[in-house]
Residue, then its C-alpha position, 0 to 999 in steps of 0.5 A: m513300097n519295096r521291102d527288099r533289103i539285105v539284113d546282114e552277110i556273113p563271111a564264109g571264106r575264099g570270096f563266099a558268104v551267106r546273105i540274109a535278106r528280106t525279099t518279095w517274089r511273086g507278091k509274097s514276102r519272103v526270108d532268102v538266106r543264100q550264098v553269094f560270090e565275089v565276082r571280083p575276088g577282095y570286091p565284096d561290092t561285087r557279090q553275086p547269089t548262087k543257087k545254094g539256099v533257101s527262100l522262105l515265106l515270111e509266116d515260116l519265119p518263127r519256125l525257122l527261129a524255133a528250130l535256130r534257138q533250138i541248136e543254139a540252146e544245145a551248142i551252149e549246153a554243150g559248151e560249143l557257143l561261148p559268151e565270146d561268140y557273140e562278143n566277137a559277132g557283135v550281138e548280145p548273148p541270149p539270157l541263160r535258162s534256169n537249167q542251163p549251166e553257167p557257160e565255160v570260159r576258153r583260155 
């Protein structure tokens, strides 16, 4: 069974995006986070991968997620990441930790 699939692409401007994919390489399941570019600007279906990125073994995913959660918690605590950032991305914000202050509201 081929499990290779693109999970998401986050626009990065000027025809570039960051592609998050589940892949298989040399028989090992991997998580691939890679910059892609549009071969024909304005046509997202022409995106091709670049060498800029990382491919991690699936077994390393928990460590990556833990590191990202740490960065997220620090950004929320500093007021750099707000509930509307999650709304704009179409995802649910994480539950507040008991030691976290309520986030500020941007005006």
